[in-house]
VOPAGU-2260 file (C-alpha; in pm, 1 decimal, decimal comma):
REM VOPAGU-2260
SITE   aa  ch    i         X         Y         Z
SITE  UNK   A    0    9132,6   13505,4   10679,4
SITE  UNK   A    1    9232,5   13281,8   10361,7
SITE  UNK   A    2    9494,3   13051,7   10413,3
SITE  UNK   A    3    9730,6   12971,0   10109,3
SITE  UNK   A    4    9562,7   12738,6    9777,3
SITE  UNK   A    5    9688,3   12417,7    9814,2
SITE  UNK   A    6    9907,9   12184,3    9595,9
SITE  UNK   A    7    9692,5   11941,9    9377,5
SITE  UNK   A    8    9599,6   11632,2    9530,1
SITE  UNK   A    9    9664,0   11311,3    9481,3
SITE  UNK   A   10    9529,4   10926,8    9655,5
SITE  UNK   A   11    9760,5   10655,1    9653,3
SITE  UNK   A   12    9671,6   10332,9    9828,6
SITE  UNK   A   13    9909,9   10178,1   10055,6
SITE  UNK   A   14    9948,1    9887,9   10265,2
SITE  UNK   A   15    9939,9    9927,0   10638,2
SITE  UNK   A   16   10265,0    9778,4   10684,5
SITE  UNK   A   17   10389,4    9973,7   10524,6
SITE  UNK   A   18   10293,5   10281,5   10657,0
SITE  UNK   A   19   10552,5   10487,2   10922,2
SITE  UNK   A   20   10336,5   10330,5   11287,4
SITE  UNK   A   21   10435,5   10708,9   11446,4
SITE  UNK   A   22   10374,4   10949,7   11121,0
SITE  UNK   A   23   10030,2   10796,5   11086,7
SITE  UNK   A   24    9904,1   10753,5   11418,6
SITE  UNK   A   25   10041,3   11157,2   11464,2
SITE  UNK   A   26    9821,4   11211,3   11199,9
SITE  UNK   A   27    9516,9   11030,1   11371,5
SITE  UNK   A   28    9597,4   11205,9   11701,0
SITE  UNK   A   29    9588,0   11555,2   11542,5
SITE  UNK   A   30    9253,4   11530,8   11323,4
SITE  UNK   A   31    8892,3   11641,6   11462,8
SITE  UNK   A   32    8784,3   11272,9   11301,4
SITE  UNK   A   33    9083,3   11063,6   11409,0
SITE  UNK   A   34    8995,3   10778,6   11678,3
SITE  UNK   A   35    9177,4   10471,1   11866,6
SITE  UNK   A   36    9003,0   10279,0   11704,2
SITE  UNK   A   37    9212,4   10420,8   11361,4
SITE  UNK   A   38    9563,2   10432,9   11531,9
SITE  UNK   A   39    9854,8   10191,9   11338,9
SITE  UNK   A   40    9837,5    9944,1   11618,3
SITE  UNK   A   41    9447,5    9891,2   11710,0
SITE  UNK   A   42    9414,6    9861,9   11285,0
SITE  UNK   A   43    9666,9    9594,2   11297,0
SITE  UNK   A   44    9455,9    9362,0   11429,3
SITE  UNK   A   45    9364,6    9330,5   11079,6
SITE  UNK   A   46    9670,2    9203,0   10925,1
SITE  UNK   A   47    9595,3    9315,6   10546,3
SITE  UNK   A   48    9415,5    9663,6   10614,7
SITE  UNK   A   49    9508,3    9956,1   10368,3
SITE  UNK   A   50    9544,4   10344,3   10387,2
SITE  UNK   A   51    9392,6   10552,2   10100,4
SITE  UNK   A   52    9594,1   10836,4   10138,4
SITE  UNK   A   53    9531,3   11169,7   10007,3
SITE  UNK   A   54    9816,2   11457,1   10015,1
SITE  UNK   A   55    9954,8   11724,5    9853,0
SITE  UNK   A   56   10324,0   11893,6    9829,2
SITE  UNK   A   57   10261,9   12015,2   10199,6
SITE  UNK   A   58   10210,5   11627,9   10308,6
SITE  UNK   A   59    9867,5   11453,8   10449,8
SITE  UNK   A   60    9564,5   11561,8   10317,6
SITE  UNK   A   61    9375,0   11281,8   10447,7
SITE  UNK   A   62    9374,3   10949,7   10556,3
SITE  UNK   A   63    9119,0   10683,5   10554,3
SITE  UNK   A   64    9179,6   10271,6   10682,9
SITE  UNK   A   65    8998,4   10047,2   10497,3
SITE  UNK   A   66    8979,4    9629,5   10476,4
SITE  UNK   A   67    8992,1    9552,1   10055,0
SITE  UNK   A   68    8895,0    9251,4    9933,7
SITE  UNK   A   69    8820,5    9013,8    9636,5
SITE  UNK   A   70    8626,3    8731,7    9568,7
SITE  UNK   A   71    8420,2    8568,2    9310,0
SITE  UNK   A   72    8484,1    8864,1    9063,0
SITE  UNK   A   73    8375,7    9109,6    9274,4
SITE  UNK   A   74    8482,8    9363,9    9524,7
SITE  UNK   A   75    8428,9    9457,3    9849,5
SITE  UNK   A   76    8532,9    9667,2   10113,4
SITE  UNK   A   77    8489,3    9557,4   10412,7
SITE  UNK   A   78    8472,5    9711,2   10819,3
SITE  UNK   A   79    8608,7    9513,9   11114,5
SITE  UNK   A   80    8499,7    9382,6   11398,5
SITE  UNK   A   81    8540,7    9543,5   11754,4
SITE  UNK   A   82    8574,7    9921,6   11529,3
SITE  UNK   A   83    8307,5   10175,6   11658,4
SITE  UNK   A   84    8478,4   10451,1   11335,6
SITE  UNK   A   85    8653,5   10496,3   11028,1
SITE  UNK   A   86    8600,8   10645,3   10782,7
SITE  UNK   A   87    8784,0   10990,9   10692,1
SITE  UNK   A   88    9016,5   11078,4   10870,0
SITE  UNK   A   89    9090,9   11469,9   10768,0
SITE  UNK   A   90    9382,7   11730,3   10876,4
SITE  UNK   A   91    9302,7   12004,4   11024,6
SITE  UNK   A   92    9178,4   12272,7   10773,5
SITE  UNK   A   93    9444,2   12474,2   10580,5
SITE  UNK   A   94    9246,1   12785,5   10582,2
SITE  UNK   A   95    8955,9   12961,4   10845,9
SITE  UNK   A   96    8715,5   13106,7   10576,4
SITE  UNK   A   97    8362,5   12895,4   10626,3
SITE  UNK   A   98    8340,1   12853,5   10218,7
SITE  UNK   A   99    8722,7   12809,1   10135,3
SITE  UNK   A  100    8730,8   12566,0   10434,0
SITE  UNK   A  101    8418,8   12354,2   10284,5
SITE  UNK   A  102    8552,5   12398,2    9926,5
SITE  UNK   A  103    8866,2   12195,8   10082,2
SITE  UNK   A  104    8720,7   11926,9   10225,7
SITE  UNK   A  105    8511,9   11858,4    9950,8
SITE  UNK   A  106    8795,6   11789,4    9725,0
SITE  UNK   A  107    8907,8   11569,8    9945,7
SITE  UNK   A  108    8699,7   11362,7   10080,3
SITE  UNK   A  109    8512,4   11348,4    9694,8
SITE  UNK   A  110    8899,1   11108,1    9632,3
SITE  UNK   A  111    8792,3   10906,4    9948,6
SITE  UNK   A  112    8448,8   10852,6    9810,6
SITE  UNK   A  113    8554,1   10825,1    9443,1
SITE  UNK   A  114    8808,2   10491,2    9565,2
SITE  UNK   A  115    8551,8   10394,7    9757,1
SITE  UNK   A  116    8255,1   10373,7    9489,0
SITE  UNK   A  117    8478,4   10135,4    9238,5
SITE  UNK   A  118    8422,3    9823,2    9466,4
SITE  UNK   A  119    8136,1    9639,0    9418,2
SITE  UNK   A  120    8000,5    9638,0    9773,9
SITE  UNK   A  121    8117,0    9836,3   10096,0
SITE  UNK   A  122    8048,6    9916,7   10467,7
SITE  UNK   A  123    8208,5   10138,0   10650,1
SITE  UNK   A  124    8158,4   10371,9   10952,4
SITE  UNK   A  125    8226,1   10736,4   11047,5
SITE  UNK   A  126    8320,6   10948,4   11330,2
SITE  UNK   A  127    8029,4   11156,2   11457,3
SITE  UNK   A  128    8317,0   11418,8   11368,1
SITE  UNK   A  129    8215,6   11449,1   10984,6
SITE  UNK   A  130    8043,5   11690,9   10948,2
SITE  UNK   A  131    8042,4   11670,7   10531,8
SITE  UNK   A  132    7958,6   11382,6   10398,2
SITE  UNK   A  133    7761,0   11507,3   10086,1
SITE  UNK   A  134    8073,8   11366,5    9851,5
SITE  UNK   A  135    7978,4   11043,3    9945,0
SITE  UNK   A  136    7587,0   11084,9    9831,9
SITE  UNK   A  137    7735,6   11258,2    9484,6
SITE  UNK   A  138    7933,4   10954,4    9410,0
SITE  UNK   A  139    7612,5   10667,8    9413,1
SITE  UNK   A  140    7692,1   10557,4    9773,7
SITE  UNK   A  141    7426,6   10552,7   10028,9
SITE  UNK   A  142    7455,7   10744,5   10393,0
SITE  UNK   A  143    7264,2   10555,4   10659,6
SITE  UNK   A  144    7266,4   10716,5   10993,7
SITE  UNK   A  145    7297,4   10487,5   11305,1
SITE  UNK   A  146    7338,9   10603,1   11709,9
SITE  UNK   A  147    7584,9   10601,7   11954,3
SITE  UNK   A  148    7537,9   10673,6   12301,5
SITE  UNK   A  149    7750,5   10901,0   12448,0
SITE  UNK   A  150    7775,4   11056,9   12830,8
SITE  UNK   A  151    7924,0   11367,6   12919,4
SITE  UNK   A  152    8112,6   11337,5   13187,3
SITE  UNK   A  153    8184,4   11757,4   13236,7
SITE  UNK   A  154    7970,9   11746,1   13539,7
SITE  UNK   A  155    8026,9   11618,6   13944,6
SITE  UNK   A  156    8040,1   11244,1   14049,4
SITE  UNK   A  157    7743,5   11328,4   14255,4
SITE  UNK   A  158    7561,9   11425,8   13960,1
SITE  UNK   A  159    7631,1   11117,7   13715,7
SITE  UNK   A  160    7499,8   10922,5   14012,1
SITE  UNK   A  161    7148,7   11152,6   14060,8
SITE  UNK   A  162    7122,9   11112,8   13612,3
SITE  UNK   A  163    7151,8   10736,6   13654,7
SITE  UNK   A  164    6798,0   10577,9   13596,6
SITE  UNK   A  165    6641,2   10489,6   13939,2
SITE  UNK   A  166    6657,4   10081,3   13914,4
SITE  UNK   A  167    7055,7   10115,4   13750,1
SITE  UNK   A  168    7107,4   10331,3   14061,6
SITE  UNK   A  169    6952,3   10038,5   14342,3
SITE  UNK   A  170    7132,4    9768,3   14126,0
SITE  UNK   A  171    7413,3    9978,7   14192,7
SITE  UNK   A  172    7382,4   10054,9   14525,4
SITE  UNK   A  173    7318,7    9669,3   14596,8
SITE  UNK   A  174    7604,2    9546,8   14399,7
SITE  UNK   A  175    7808,7    9798,4   14641,3
SITE  UNK   A  176    7650,0    9663,5   14969,6
SITE  UNK   A  177    7767,7    9263,2   14841,0
SITE  UNK   A  178    8115,3    9392,2   14856,2
SITE  UNK   A  179    8223,1    9306,5   14513,4
SITE  UNK   A  180    8559,2    9349,3   14404,2
SITE  UNK   A  181    8705,8    9552,7   14124,4
SITE  UNK   A  182    8974,5    9467,6   13979,2
SITE  UNK   A  183    9225,8    9600,4   13699,9
SITE  UNK   A  184    9358,8    9316,1   13449,3
SITE  UNK   A  185    9686,4    9264,5   13261,6
SITE  UNK   A  186    9532,6    9090,6   12980,4
SITE  UNK   A  187    9168,1    8921,0   12802,1
SITE  UNK   A  188    9166,5    8597,0   12951,3
SITE  UNK   A  189    8872,2    8724,0   13208,8
SITE  UNK   A  190    8701,2    8871,0   12960,1
SITE  UNK   A  191    8756,8    8551,1   12707,9
SITE  UNK   A  192    8670,8    8333,0   12972,4
SITE  UNK   A  193    8300,0    8544,9   13030,4
SITE  UNK   A  194    8291,3    8523,2   12693,8
SITE  UNK   A  195    8344,3    8149,8   12610,6
SITE  UNK   A  196    8069,2    8050,8   12919,3
SITE  UNK   A  197    7792,0    8243,4   12805,5
SITE  UNK   A  198    7829,9    8095,9   12460,2
SITE  UNK   A  199    7835,6    7719,3   12620,8
SITE  UNK   A  200    7464,9    7839,1   12759,3
SITE  UNK   A  201    7350,4    7984,3   12421,2
SITE  UNK   A  202    7413,5    8314,1   12445,1
SITE  UNK   A  203    7684,8    8347,5   12185,3
SITE  UNK   A  204    7804,7    8773,1   12184,3
SITE  UNK   A  205    8082,7    8714,6   11890,8
SITE  UNK   A  206    7876,0    8512,0   11667,9
SITE  UNK   A  207    7964,2    8550,9   11317,1
SITE  UNK   A  208    8285,6    8715,0   11397,0
SITE  UNK   A  209    8618,4    8468,8   11267,8
SITE  UNK   A  210    8891,2    8433,3   11489,9
SITE  UNK   A  211    8724,0    8676,9   11773,3
SITE  UNK   A  212    8964,6    8566,8   12042,3
SITE  UNK   A  213    9253,6    8666,6   11869,3
SITE  UNK   A  214    9159,1    8976,6   11740,0
SITE  UNK   A  215    9067,8    8998,3   12152,7
SITE  UNK   A  216    9399,1    8946,4   12273,4
SITE  UNK   A  217    9558,5    9154,1   12024,5
SITE  UNK   A  218    9325,5    9477,2   12058,5
SITE  UNK   A  219    9340,9    9433,3   12456,6
SITE  UNK   A  220    9740,6    9336,7   12395,3
SITE  UNK   A  221    9764,9    9681,7   12184,3
SITE  UNK   A  222    9576,9    9909,7   12416,7
SITE  UNK   A  223    9755,8    9775,5   12739,6
SITE  UNK   A  224   10111,2    9766,8   12614,2
SITE  UNK   A  225    9979,8   10186,6   12544,2
SITE  UNK   A  226    9852,6   10265,4   12817,7
SITE  UNK   A  227    9469,1   10320,1   12573,4
SITE  UNK   A  228    9280,9   10036,7   12785,7
SITE  UNK   A  229    9197,5    9910,8   13067,4
SITE  UNK   A  230    9017,2    9574,3   13126,9
SITE  UNK   A  231    8795,4    9556,3   13418,3
SITE  UNK   A  232    8685,7    9235,0   13611,4
SITE  UNK   A  233    8400,8    9239,7   13872,9
SITE  UNK   A  234    8448,1    8942,3   14139,4
SITE  UNK   A  235    8284,1    8779,0   14456,3
SITE  UNK   A  236    8552,0    8603,4   14614,5
SITE  UNK   A  237    8673,3    8428,1   14412,1
SITE  UNK   A  238    8420,2    8370,9   14164,3
SITE  UNK   A  239    8409,5    8607,6   13857,5
SITE  UNK   A  240    8088,4    8799,8   13787,9
SITE  UNK   A  241    8153,0    9029,0   13511,1
SITE  UNK   A  242    8444,4    9191,5   13283,6
SITE  UNK   A  243    8500,8    9450,0   13022,8
SITE  UNK   A  244    8739,9    9573,2   12781,6
SITE  UNK   A  245    8709,0   10033,1   12767,9
SITE  UNK   A  246    8966,2   10214,3   12586,3
SITE  UNK   A  247    9110,2   10555,8   12649,2
SITE  UNK   A  248    9222,7   10774,5   12390,5
SITE  UNK   A  249    9190,7   11202,2   12315,0
SITE  UNK   A  250    8925,1   11262,9   12639,6
SITE  UNK   A  251    8707,5   10996,2   12557,0
SITE  UNK   A  252    8664,9   10593,3   12716,3
SITE  UNK   A  253    8478,5   10389,6   12495,6
SITE  UNK   A  254    8339,6   10046,0   12573,0
SITE  UNK   A  255    8433,7    9826,4   12397,9
SITE  UNK   A  256    8301,0    9506,2   12424,3
SITE  UNK   A  257    8174,1    9316,6   12829,1
SITE  UNK   A  258    8019,6    8992,3   12953,2
SITE  UNK   A  259    7830,1    8875,9   13259,8
SITE  UNK   A  260    7830,0    8525,8   13431,1
SITE  UNK   A  261    7562,8    8329,7   13293,8
SITE  UNK   A  262    7412,3    8210,4   13687,2
SITE  UNK   A  263    7430,7    8555,4   13797,8
SITE  UNK   A  264    7277,9    8771,5   13581,7
SITE  UNK   A  265    7094,6    8912,4   13873,6
SITE  UNK   A  266    7322,9    9046,3   14045,7
SITE  UNK   A  267    7423,4    9385,7   13900,3
SITE  UNK   A  268    7738,4    9304,2   13845,7
SITE  UNK   A  269    7753,2    9500,9   13476,7
SITE  UNK   A  270    7573,1    9760,5   13572,6
SITE  UNK   A  271    7814,3    9842,1   13928,3
SITE  UNK   A  272    8124,6    9750,7   13649,1
SITE  UNK   A  273    7971,2   10030,7   13369,6
SITE  UNK   A  274    7922,1   10240,1   13698,3
SITE  UNK   A  275    8273,1   10198,2   13800,1
SITE  UNK   A  276    8404,7   10249,0   13459,6
SITE  UNK   A  277    8219,6   10543,9   13455,2
SITE  UNK   A  278    8378,9   10677,4   13751,0
SITE  UNK   A  279    8731,8   10574,4   13656,6
SITE  UNK   A  280    8703,2   10789,7   13302,5
SITE  UNK   A  281    8605,7   11076,2   13516,7
SITE  UNK   A  282    8879,0   11078,2   13762,4
SITE  UNK   A  283    9101,1   11042,5   13488,2
SITE  UNK   A  284    8998,4   11294,6   13322,2
SITE  UNK   A  285    8797,5   11260,7   13019,1
SITE  UNK   A  286    8513,6   11456,3   12912,1
SITE  UNK   A  287    8326,0   11200,6   12731,7
SITE  UNK   A  288    8246,8   10792,6   12833,3
SITE  UNK   A  289    8108,8   10634,0   12488,8
SITE  UNK   A  290    7881,0   10338,4   12510,3
SITE  UNK   A  291    7975,8   10265,8   12143,2
SITE  UNK   A  292    7616,7   10286,1   12077,6
SITE  UNK   A  293    7343,0   10001,3   11951,2
SITE  UNK   A  294    7020,1   10029,0   11726,2
SITE  UNK   A  295    6934,9    9678,0   11958,8
SITE  UNK   A  296    6609,0    9822,7   12147,4
SITE  UNK   A  297    6716,5    9636,5   12525,7
SITE  UNK   A  298    7126,9    9695,1   12491,6
SITE  UNK   A  299    7018,4   10065,6   12462,9
SITE  UNK   A  300    6784,1   10078,3   12662,4
SITE  UNK   A  301    7036,0    9988,8   12937,5
SITE  UNK   A  302    7284,1   10242,9   12809,2
SITE  UNK   A  303    6983,6   10492,1   12841,2
SITE  UNK   A  304    7029,5   10434,7   13228,2
SITE  UNK   A  305    7329,9   10584,6   13272,9
SITE  UNK   A  306    7218,4   10925,9   13142,0
SITE  UNK   A  307    7360,6   10838,7   12846,8
SITE  UNK   A  308    7232,0   11057,7   12504,5
SITE  UNK   A  309    7195,1   10933,1   12130,8
SITE  UNK   A  310    7463,3   11075,0   11938,8
SITE  UNK   A  311    7434,9   11067,3   11493,1
SITE  UNK   A  312    7710,6   10908,5   11305,1
SITE  UNK   A  313    7698,7   10734,9   10917,8
SITE  UNK   A  314    7709,6   10482,0   10749,9
SITE  UNK   A  315    7848,4   10489,0   10432,8
SITE  UNK   A  316    7700,5   10162,1   10201,9
SITE  UNK   A  317    7705,3   10065,7    9845,7
SITE  UNK   A  318    7566,9    9676,4    9714,8
SITE  UNK   A  319    7606,6    9657,8    9395,8
SITE  UNK   A  320    7627,6    9274,1    9375,3
SITE  UNK   A  321    7380,8    9108,2    9123,2
SITE  UNK   A  322    6997,2    9027,1    9273,4
SITE  UNK   A  323    7050,6    8659,9    9311,1
SITE  UNK   A  324    7388,3    8697,5    9504,1
SITE  UNK   A  325    7201,3    8966,4    9728,8
SITE  UNK   A  326    6981,0    8671,5    9852,7
SITE  UNK   A  327    7194,4    8420,5    9854,4
SITE  UNK   A  328    7436,4    8714,8   10113,5
SITE  UNK   A  329    7131,5    8829,3   10311,9
């Protein structure tokens, strides 16, 4: 059955500060491509974020958060740190007819794509739920496939444990036998402490991210305040072994960032911490555990040991900077 014809679509650019958070979050929650990263409070870790809003007389048809800046006469759209996906967030389709539904999506996404194409340089990442990216291609933006790793929690705890790679299962068992204590934290202090210790040892996992600690504090406070996240830490008596930040939204737990003691790397603490996070996600009724992916071979191997499977998502990019500037900026 065909639905009503949509009215003329228009796109506007609005500062994140001028958006009603409740209306925005309701739209994100109802949208198939909406994620915790696009919620108003999470996005506001970036003080100057903006929203592309596509609407007709019936209301919003799509939104897309962006960070747009100008420098040296060139315009940029950049993707924020600690944020897995933004990209187009589409309202549920008006029509159930497959041709009409895709036609609606084409019109909406084409407006967003045309706006992104107006910038000199673009980088943004889209949810795996975005299945119709062609308007970006037609607007001369590049589509690159990347991978996250996701674990299906729709099986028993015992099955999840059996699916662990044998060396990882032994690490988890070792940590359990050692009597390590799992704690639920109320701020990011333990996690930031471990990140700083690793930085002092020459392993800086937030290198190159401006104001990384302030951003993490903002995100952690928001997630805990809204009951959309957890900070877990693992202890051996008074010694902190590992800590991690996990988001929880729409049936998915997402691993955001974690660190372990540089002096106890062989303790199996990080493996045990991740396993406990998976177990808690399962007990909470979540259907998916997202490791937030990595294209780095060693990190990918760690996630794969938990039985996680690769899930593709898209990076949308453009670089029309003059060639000499491209060389300098890398």
